[in-house]
N, C-alpha and C positions, 0 to 999 in steps of 0.2 A: 287161509280161511279166516273169516271173522270170529269174534268171541261173543261174549254176551255184555249186557248193560250198555248199549248204544254204540258198540265197537263195530256191530255188523251182524250178519246172519250165519248160521252154520246150518246147512251147506249154503253158500252164498247163492243168491236168487238175482239173477239178471234178467232184464226184459229184452225185448227185441232190439236189435243193434239199430233199426231206423228210429225207434222210440227214444233211445239213448242219445244218438246224434241231434234228434229234434230238440230234446232238452237242453243239450249243450249249446246248440244254437241260440235258442231262447235266452239262455243265461248269458251268452256272449253279446247279444243285440240290446240288452237293457230295456226290452219294451215292457217287461214285468216290474211291478213295484218291488219284488225282493227275487232273490235267486231261488231256483228250485233245488231243493235239497234231493239229490238222485239216491242217495243211500236210503232215504226214508220211503220214496215212493217205488222205487225197483222192485221191492218183494211183491207189492200189490199189483203193478202193472205185468209182472211176470206171469201173474195168474189169468190175464186177460189174452184175448188174441189180438194180434197186432192191429188188425182194422179198428176194434173197440178203443184201443190205445189212441190211435191216431185220430179218431172222432173226439176223444176227450180233450186231447191236445189242440185240437182245431177249436173246440168250444171255448178252451182257456184263452186262445188268441183273440177270439171275438169279443170276450169279456175282461181282457187285460187291464183296461183303465180302472175298471170296477174291483177287481181281485186284489185284496190286501196281501194275502198270505197264498200264493201260488201252490206251495207244497201242500198245505192243508187243503187246499181247494181240489187239487188232483187226488190226494188221498181220499176224500169224501166221495169224489165222483168215481173212482174206481171202486170203492165199496158198494155204491149204488148198481155198478155192472156185476156185483157178485164177488169181488175180491174180499179176502178176509185177512185179518192181521195174523202173520205168521213169524215164526223166529222171535228171538228177542225176549218175549214173554214166557219163558218156561216156567214150569211148576217148580218150586224150590227143591223136592225131591229129585226131580229130573236133573237139576243143575248140580245137587250134591253128587248124584251118581256119576254124572259126566266128569265132575272134578276128581272123584275118586279114580276113575279109570285113566285120567290124564296124568296121575302122580307117577 
């Protein structure tokens, strides 16, 4: 399981396997200006239904030449469809409590 401070999310949030494979394919093909950082967008896409996620990825592919930061673009698009930031940004009191339990 992931930790805090950018190391992942707890509990880990995975998006649909088809979405995951498509992102991997985009990264291998080199059609984007930068690689998509899966760990950053997976928690957002996990909140969306796979059809919506697929539509967003299709839009990215159509605009690939104009998108400088595909990870940021995908995150913003997911938020427009209702995804919210989760994990990683816990209140300091909650982090301390979790740290105390883990000792």
